[in-house]
Legacy VTK file of the C-alpha trace (Angstrom):
# vtk DataFile Version 3.0
C-alpha trace
ASCII
DATASET POLYDATA
POINTS 585 float
106.516 120.755 78.493
107.475 118.525 75.560
104.878 118.126 72.826
102.789 115.036 72.067
100.395 114.337 69.215
97.095 116.143 69.982
94.038 114.024 70.739
91.448 114.067 67.932
88.751 115.572 70.175
90.506 117.183 73.153
93.449 118.545 71.188
96.377 119.334 73.472
94.271 118.545 76.534
94.727 121.717 78.548
96.207 125.083 77.652
97.637 128.060 79.493
95.371 131.099 79.551
95.468 134.577 81.052
92.683 134.798 83.627
92.221 137.892 85.765
95.804 138.937 85.133
97.544 135.651 85.915
98.473 132.459 84.117
96.564 129.232 84.714
95.343 126.248 82.714
91.916 125.285 81.370
90.478 122.496 79.263
91.661 123.287 75.732
88.294 122.899 73.984
86.632 125.413 76.355
89.600 127.698 76.992
87.752 130.949 76.260
85.287 130.702 79.161
84.413 128.477 82.094
81.239 126.384 81.946
78.523 127.565 84.350
75.501 125.513 83.182
74.841 122.321 81.206
72.398 124.306 79.079
71.371 127.954 78.942
68.578 128.828 81.359
69.295 126.035 83.853
70.444 127.859 86.977
69.244 125.618 89.831
68.742 121.939 90.586
64.999 122.631 90.406
65.519 123.804 86.822
67.308 120.495 86.140
64.363 118.477 87.505
61.903 120.441 85.370
64.129 120.127 82.289
64.421 116.347 82.737
60.632 115.985 83.063
60.059 118.016 79.876
62.786 116.259 77.922
62.626 112.642 79.081
58.960 112.434 80.104
57.663 108.901 80.708
61.091 107.250 80.534
62.162 105.384 83.675
64.117 107.710 85.963
64.521 105.959 89.330
64.350 102.256 90.120
64.495 100.424 93.450
63.854 97.021 95.004
61.780 96.274 98.062
62.710 93.769 100.756
60.179 90.925 100.542
61.694 88.676 103.189
64.601 88.528 105.626
66.521 85.249 105.862
68.627 84.490 108.937
71.373 81.893 108.817
73.721 80.612 111.474
77.334 80.127 110.463
80.550 79.074 112.122
83.075 81.873 112.502
86.670 81.119 113.425
88.448 83.539 115.761
91.837 83.609 117.452
91.409 83.991 121.222
94.462 83.892 123.474
96.535 82.423 120.674
94.075 79.588 120.087
91.621 79.174 117.224
88.028 78.965 118.392
84.781 78.526 116.484
81.734 80.602 117.344
78.189 80.575 116.021
77.053 83.833 114.432
73.729 84.940 112.963
73.860 86.328 109.413
71.032 88.277 107.808
70.252 88.102 104.085
67.560 89.915 102.115
65.208 88.530 99.519
64.286 91.348 97.134
61.568 92.176 94.639
62.196 92.999 90.995
63.077 96.624 90.260
60.159 99.062 90.382
60.352 102.368 88.520
59.021 105.897 88.386
59.378 108.155 85.347
60.993 111.573 85.046
57.535 113.183 85.076
56.617 111.210 88.202
59.820 112.398 89.879
58.797 115.990 89.183
55.280 115.321 90.519
56.476 113.633 93.707
59.033 116.367 94.354
56.262 118.964 94.016
53.985 117.067 96.412
56.684 116.705 99.052
57.663 120.365 98.686
54.080 121.502 99.221
53.896 119.180 102.214
56.988 120.794 103.740
55.566 124.284 103.195
52.277 123.216 104.808
54.244 122.073 107.864
55.477 125.650 108.220
59.082 124.991 107.206
60.544 128.218 105.796
63.436 129.087 103.504
65.405 130.126 106.595
65.241 126.570 107.939
67.703 123.733 107.360
66.657 120.095 106.948
69.006 117.192 107.690
69.357 114.178 105.368
70.350 111.172 107.484
69.404 108.219 105.293
70.791 105.609 102.946
71.083 106.238 99.210
67.636 105.789 97.676
64.992 107.310 95.434
63.380 108.857 98.522
66.664 110.579 99.470
66.700 112.228 96.055
62.999 113.121 96.148
63.261 114.706 99.605
66.414 116.641 98.738
64.860 118.035 95.543
61.667 118.872 97.431
63.655 120.920 99.942
65.675 122.573 97.162
62.583 123.543 95.166
61.280 125.689 98.036
64.694 127.087 99.049
65.125 124.892 102.118
68.826 124.148 102.605
69.718 120.542 103.371
72.560 119.376 105.604
73.974 115.944 104.843
74.906 113.209 107.282
76.285 109.781 106.410
73.913 107.003 107.436
76.874 105.310 109.147
77.314 108.197 111.614
77.120 107.432 115.286
75.332 109.565 117.860
78.072 112.188 118.316
78.503 112.792 114.576
74.765 113.008 113.986
74.349 115.360 116.945
76.986 117.706 115.475
75.386 117.683 112.007
72.020 118.598 113.561
73.179 121.171 116.092
75.716 123.248 114.160
73.209 124.189 111.399
70.309 124.143 113.906
68.277 121.775 111.742
64.510 122.091 112.064
63.931 118.580 110.752
65.497 115.322 109.679
64.748 112.778 106.968
65.767 109.228 107.820
65.004 105.529 107.368
62.943 103.449 109.773
65.970 101.350 110.743
67.887 104.522 111.709
65.137 105.875 113.962
66.645 104.288 117.118
69.799 106.401 116.637
67.689 109.487 115.929
65.642 108.915 119.081
68.807 108.822 121.208
70.109 112.201 119.978
66.876 114.214 120.019
67.202 115.167 123.684
70.469 116.934 122.800
69.270 118.493 119.514
66.659 121.043 120.619
66.107 122.658 117.200
64.627 119.491 115.658
60.825 119.671 115.368
60.134 117.305 112.452
61.154 113.693 111.861
60.240 112.442 108.386
60.971 108.770 107.680
60.374 106.000 105.160
59.980 102.262 105.672
58.134 100.508 108.488
58.929 101.696 112.006
58.280 99.877 115.264
55.614 101.503 117.431
57.928 101.457 120.449
60.523 103.587 118.639
57.898 106.135 117.579
56.649 106.263 121.172
60.189 106.910 122.417
60.593 109.812 119.993
57.293 111.395 121.031
58.374 111.119 124.662
61.461 113.279 124.067
59.481 116.436 123.256
55.780 116.954 122.695
56.574 119.454 119.934
58.246 116.848 117.702
56.110 115.819 114.727
56.757 112.350 113.275
55.662 112.109 109.648
55.879 109.169 107.266
56.997 110.239 103.789
53.787 108.801 102.284
51.718 111.039 104.556
53.834 114.051 103.550
53.026 113.216 99.907
49.296 113.117 100.639
49.448 116.365 102.599
51.196 118.097 99.712
48.764 116.812 97.084
45.960 118.781 98.701
47.839 122.079 98.486
47.791 124.575 95.623
50.721 124.598 93.181
50.911 128.389 93.545
52.510 127.747 96.938
55.781 126.896 95.213
56.267 129.930 92.973
57.320 132.434 95.616
59.710 129.912 97.181
61.617 128.951 94.029
65.419 129.165 94.498
67.960 131.216 92.543
71.492 130.248 91.616
72.838 132.002 94.722
70.528 130.097 97.084
72.411 127.711 99.370
71.517 124.210 98.239
73.265 122.222 100.932
75.761 122.143 103.736
77.747 119.019 102.978
79.711 117.732 105.926
83.151 116.405 105.152
85.238 114.650 107.761
88.805 115.813 108.077
91.639 113.947 109.752
91.108 115.838 113.009
88.318 117.661 114.801
84.608 117.857 114.084
83.364 117.523 110.481
83.382 120.756 108.461
80.248 121.890 106.651
80.994 122.925 103.060
78.485 125.520 101.836
77.328 124.650 98.314
74.989 126.815 96.247
72.663 125.808 93.419
74.994 127.524 90.947
77.980 125.537 92.273
76.263 122.208 91.605
74.781 123.257 88.256
78.262 124.353 87.103
79.687 120.982 88.165
76.955 119.173 86.210
77.742 121.352 83.194
81.439 120.602 83.545
80.985 116.831 83.652
78.477 116.938 80.800
80.866 118.975 78.631
83.845 116.706 79.319
82.113 113.302 79.170
78.781 114.087 77.513
79.337 112.171 74.291
79.908 109.011 76.343
76.747 109.437 78.458
73.656 108.194 76.653
69.999 108.266 77.656
69.728 104.505 77.035
72.531 103.803 79.521
71.770 102.703 83.069
73.542 103.660 86.285
73.707 101.709 89.551
73.673 104.002 92.611
74.938 102.605 95.898
77.543 105.056 97.237
76.347 107.496 99.934
74.487 110.507 98.537
76.021 112.399 101.449
79.233 112.187 99.388
79.509 114.955 96.787
80.849 112.610 94.085
77.724 110.443 94.128
75.422 113.460 94.389
76.862 115.273 91.353
77.169 112.111 89.245
73.536 111.151 89.877
72.341 114.665 89.051
74.390 114.731 85.837
72.977 111.409 84.661
69.460 112.525 85.616
69.950 115.562 83.371
71.131 113.279 80.539
68.034 111.096 80.913
69.722 107.970 82.201
67.855 105.458 84.368
69.287 105.172 87.881
68.816 101.954 89.820
69.310 102.289 93.564
71.105 99.481 95.359
72.432 98.508 98.759
76.105 97.794 99.314
75.168 94.574 101.118
72.927 93.272 98.300
75.126 93.981 95.271
76.139 90.390 94.518
74.192 87.138 94.161
76.082 85.710 97.136
74.786 88.468 99.416
71.049 87.807 98.819
68.727 84.813 98.967
66.206 83.455 96.411
66.867 86.341 93.995
69.634 87.974 92.025
71.932 90.575 93.531
71.461 94.189 92.486
74.240 94.061 89.883
72.775 91.066 88.058
69.182 92.279 88.461
69.739 95.831 87.200
72.640 95.171 84.781
74.171 98.679 84.759
76.223 100.029 81.879
77.897 102.719 84.024
79.194 102.527 87.599
81.029 104.828 89.969
82.991 103.510 92.908
85.678 104.335 95.411
89.033 102.503 95.353
87.980 100.069 98.103
85.111 98.820 95.914
87.302 98.349 92.843
90.016 96.640 94.881
87.356 94.249 96.202
86.104 93.509 92.665
89.659 92.890 91.434
90.396 90.497 94.286
87.068 88.744 93.709
87.868 88.179 90.027
91.354 86.872 90.791
90.001 84.617 93.549
87.399 83.138 91.212
90.025 82.524 88.531
92.314 80.947 91.122
89.611 78.401 91.943
89.562 77.205 88.326
91.645 74.503 86.685
95.206 75.074 85.551
93.954 75.168 81.963
91.283 77.781 82.775
93.837 79.960 84.554
96.202 79.679 81.601
93.428 80.629 79.159
92.578 83.714 81.238
96.210 84.825 81.432
96.580 84.426 77.679
93.385 86.373 76.976
94.417 89.109 79.409
97.858 89.488 77.812
96.370 89.548 74.299
93.935 92.315 75.160
96.505 94.296 77.129
98.894 94.158 74.171
96.026 95.060 71.803
96.925 92.196 69.470
94.729 92.618 66.352
92.000 89.992 66.228
93.137 88.208 69.389
92.177 91.121 71.648
88.587 91.104 70.348
88.441 87.296 70.537
89.679 87.355 74.127
86.974 89.876 75.005
84.173 87.869 73.402
85.107 84.340 74.467
87.020 84.600 77.740
86.653 88.001 79.414
82.866 88.147 78.913
82.605 85.674 81.794
84.385 88.192 84.003
82.032 90.950 82.828
79.022 88.782 83.715
79.786 89.401 87.411
78.600 93.010 86.984
75.564 92.140 84.870
77.276 91.860 81.495
76.446 95.373 80.221
79.051 97.482 82.028
80.980 99.660 79.562
82.309 102.562 81.633
83.449 102.977 85.228
84.785 105.900 87.243
86.852 105.730 90.401
86.903 108.709 92.728
87.218 109.731 96.352
90.894 108.732 96.599
93.713 107.526 94.374
93.208 104.131 92.725
96.356 102.036 92.443
97.823 101.749 88.958
97.788 97.955 89.293
94.045 97.827 89.945
93.174 100.447 87.334
95.142 98.596 84.667
93.788 95.149 85.579
90.141 96.228 85.563
90.551 98.329 82.409
91.785 95.241 80.578
89.692 92.499 82.175
86.459 94.359 82.827
85.837 97.877 81.522
87.720 101.156 80.908
88.438 102.472 84.402
88.501 106.274 84.508
90.025 108.241 87.371
88.655 111.445 88.792
90.089 113.999 91.193
88.124 116.366 93.332
86.868 117.267 96.766
83.687 118.425 98.423
84.872 122.030 98.124
84.969 121.721 94.313
81.605 119.928 94.051
83.514 116.706 93.608
85.212 117.540 90.328
88.623 119.048 89.497
89.841 116.671 86.810
88.537 113.568 85.021
90.190 111.172 82.599
88.036 110.870 79.457
88.060 107.451 77.721
89.923 108.923 74.730
92.868 109.786 76.967
92.896 106.821 79.331
96.288 106.739 81.022
97.457 105.079 84.198
98.855 107.288 86.923
97.152 110.575 86.007
93.862 112.119 87.181
92.922 113.536 83.789
91.987 116.855 82.224
90.645 119.918 84.052
86.866 119.866 84.315
85.728 122.879 82.217
83.973 124.576 85.135
87.310 125.228 86.848
90.762 126.567 86.057
93.934 125.287 87.688
97.265 126.851 88.543
100.271 125.338 90.256
101.929 127.229 93.096
105.668 126.882 93.692
106.699 124.781 96.695
110.381 125.582 96.345
111.362 124.253 99.763
110.431 120.799 98.458
111.886 121.323 94.993
108.581 121.837 93.150
108.584 124.623 90.562
105.548 125.649 88.514
107.786 127.207 85.855
110.029 124.205 85.212
110.148 122.082 82.053
107.656 119.767 83.749
105.559 122.162 85.871
105.009 120.982 89.445
103.478 122.661 92.477
100.510 122.940 94.803
97.221 122.555 92.931
95.049 125.680 93.232
91.543 125.749 91.746
89.054 128.500 90.898
85.701 128.638 89.126
81.897 128.638 89.437
81.748 125.178 91.037
84.041 126.102 93.949
82.512 126.675 97.389
82.536 130.128 98.930
83.530 128.632 102.275
82.734 126.561 105.339
79.606 126.921 107.456
80.194 129.017 110.598
83.985 128.745 110.148
85.279 132.266 109.581
88.640 131.105 110.935
89.025 128.844 107.898
87.295 131.142 105.422
89.752 133.941 106.252
92.776 131.639 106.186
94.810 132.469 103.060
96.497 129.081 103.169
93.045 127.764 102.150
91.172 130.572 100.350
93.277 133.281 98.713
92.059 136.860 98.258
92.005 136.449 94.476
89.594 133.513 94.641
91.832 130.448 94.564
91.231 127.396 96.725
94.526 125.832 97.766
94.084 122.052 97.811
97.262 120.980 99.582
97.916 118.488 96.767
101.121 118.624 94.728
100.359 118.276 91.030
102.286 117.959 87.802
101.273 118.922 84.266
102.029 116.181 81.752
102.957 116.636 78.096
99.442 115.658 76.920
97.825 118.342 79.086
96.684 115.951 81.812
97.311 116.409 85.523
99.009 113.946 87.853
99.122 114.099 91.643
102.583 113.381 92.987
102.644 114.507 96.626
100.838 116.224 99.495
101.892 119.356 101.377
101.149 117.461 104.592
103.773 114.881 103.605
106.468 117.531 104.074
107.666 117.936 107.651
110.033 120.770 108.615
112.975 119.501 110.654
116.128 121.279 111.781
118.125 119.696 108.954
115.689 120.702 106.211
112.573 119.336 104.581
111.727 115.661 104.980
109.224 113.925 102.702
107.211 111.234 104.433
105.589 108.576 102.261
102.881 106.694 104.115
101.555 103.249 103.307
98.518 102.041 105.204
97.550 98.488 106.088
94.157 97.616 107.548
94.552 94.787 110.034
91.889 92.132 109.256
91.362 91.355 112.927
90.629 94.852 114.201
89.311 98.245 113.184
92.699 99.894 113.590
94.699 101.315 110.724
98.399 100.519 110.787
100.990 102.298 108.675
104.631 102.273 107.774
106.514 105.219 106.375
109.551 105.739 104.192
111.415 108.967 104.888
113.281 110.759 102.099
115.365 113.798 102.995
115.159 116.474 100.298
118.228 118.538 99.530
118.285 122.156 98.422
118.123 121.047 94.793
114.933 119.099 95.432
116.664 115.744 94.814
116.019 112.869 97.220
119.122 112.159 99.298
LINES 1 586
585 0 1 2 3 4 5 6 7 8 9 10 11 12 13 14 15 16 17 18 19 20 21 22 23 24 25 26 27 28 29 30 31 32 33 34 35 36 37 38 39 40 41 42 43 44 45 46 47 48 49 50 51 52 53 54 55 56 57 58 59 60 61 62 63 64 65 66 67 68 69 70 71 72 73 74 75 76 77 78 79 80 81 82 83 84 85 86 87 88 89 90 91 92 93 94 95 96 97 98 99 100 101 102 103 104 105 106 107 108 109 110 111 112 113 114 115 116 117 118 119 120 121 122 123 124 125 126 127 128 129 130 131 132 133 134 135 136 137 138 139 140 141 142 143 144 145 146 147 148 149 150 151 152 153 154 155 156 157 158 159 160 161 162 163 164 165 166 167 168 169 170 171 172 173 174 175 176 177 178 179 180 181 182 183 184 185 186 187 188 189 190 191 192 193 194 195 196 197 198 199 200 201 202 203 204 205 206 207 208 209 210 211 212 213 214 215 216 217 218 219 220 221 222 223 224 225 226 227 228 229 230 231 232 233 234 235 236 237 238 239 240 241 242 243 244 245 246 247 248 249 250 251 252 253 254 255 256 257 258 259 260 261 262 263 264 265 266 267 268 269 270 271 272 273 274 275 276 277 278 279 280 281 282 283 284 285 286 287 288 289 290 291 292 293 294 295 296 297 298 299 300 301 302 303 304 305 306 307 308 309 310 311 312 313 314 315 316 317 318 319 320 321 322 323 324 325 326 327 328 329 330 331 332 333 334 335 336 337 338 339 340 341 342 343 344 345 346 347 348 349 350 351 352 353 354 355 356 357 358 359 360 361 362 363 364 365 366 367 368 369 370 371 372 373 374 375 376 377 378 379 380 381 382 383 384 385 386 387 388 389 390 391 392 393 394 395 396 397 398 399 400 401 402 403 404 405 406 407 408 409 410 411 412 413 414 415 416 417 418 419 420 421 422 423 424 425 426 427 428 429 430 431 432 433 434 435 436 437 438 439 440 441 442 443 444 445 446 447 448 449 450 451 452 453 454 455 456 457 458 459 460 461 462 463 464 465 466 467 468 469 470 471 472 473 474 475 476 477 478 479 480 481 482 483 484 485 486 487 488 489 490 491 492 493 494 495 496 497 498 499 500 501 502 503 504 505 506 507 508 509 510 511 512 513 514 515 516 517 518 519 520 521 522 523 524 525 526 527 528 529 530 531 532 533 534 535 536 537 538 539 540 541 542 543 544 545 546 547 548 549 550 551 552 553 554 555 556 557 558 559 560 561 562 563 564 565 566 567 568 569 570 571 572 573 574 575 576 577 578 579 580 581 582 583 584
């Protein structure tokens, strides 16, 4: 690779090292060894909770808002029926919310301990698995840490799952219990007849008596417990109960279900040491940008590994997390109160591309509603900041672009996009108009993190530097013209390190498949990567985009369009035939 001027902090970005007899690349500043912990002596998530309580004490840890009233409004909705436009009346529901309420880091530790003792009192053992089928909230975190602290493995389920998906996530790991929200109890009640291992239903919120009656009617052995009652039960138990149940780094923390393109969801087995290494990796790479006086808005599903690891990292740092609902983020989506963004005013946010695309379109729409003069002023300010014109760029930020920033509470200073590739257009627009937009690359199997772009090396079109808990090598894909030994190394991204899963739950067929897990410990991602001259990684293709035909390899580039009038995903594809030299023909 050609040389570029080293970054002041990260140097040459990543460097080639000899690891276990073969060449691979690591983060340059930690090239001698992979990170396994954020701090010596922290081996489990329970250690992280205890550390945070000791270090951050009475500082606010978790914040949430309660629903004080539900407003229902009737609106006209236009639909095309039989080629004709028709107007229908539709009921819309809006929440009125309280101010944020908080508990401290010490209170988190106390509540986790109480819930853990409550679970032990119920007779739930370290051989049992507990399902988390609930929306992102403080209670989700408290219940998950309670299970972890007494070596109870959790299995995750998205709160958007239907009956078949939930049934699978309960039956495959033979879950003994489930934590859920009151509004999800109807779905739970419908699957219990087909999930015989479930004996405990723990819920939060206010449930209708009829739903609780329906659940009791399924099986007499099912115990329905409100989370507040579980707290009270645990309070009465001795703290000594917890000592013999404390986890080790090798203890399985969770089975995180990830949906593939085909078949039933796969359960990724993640240990305490996997997650702690991921936290250490993120902290090492981004730590100097993560401050205890920052605030983080949590609204993505905690059943997604990205959200789970980010929240745990920021908890370790001592940052206050405010929990939000996707449908109450903005002022327009609530009544008689501010939306979660304006009420909490976060300084750090994480989102998936769909969220950032929505924010970009919202900003442009709002600007488009303004006068010609206002639109011209915005364009001028945007161009000045993008070009980094001395003086003008700062003036544009202070006078014009601050109005754009006000939409997210006015304090946002850092944002991360993950889960899928963010378009260059959106990343660049938001980085200029709103806040530096960092990209991350990872998967459930890597505890969410393979590479992250630090603010010092913000570039469009790359996924960043290797997270220091993993090492990366590129594998030749010569049939498609990708060579790991070329001037610009390209090939299939393979990852290895302490944050990588040991395999899939009850899937020996996949665990023994060397196209996924190699004998020397590499996880083959199926992504085609490229090392750049500054040591960053870019993703340029997918193995699945290469289809073997009689005439040779064909690369298929897919573009997807979501039809606004249906739930179907439409796509078009451009086909490029690749010659023996790897050049598109």
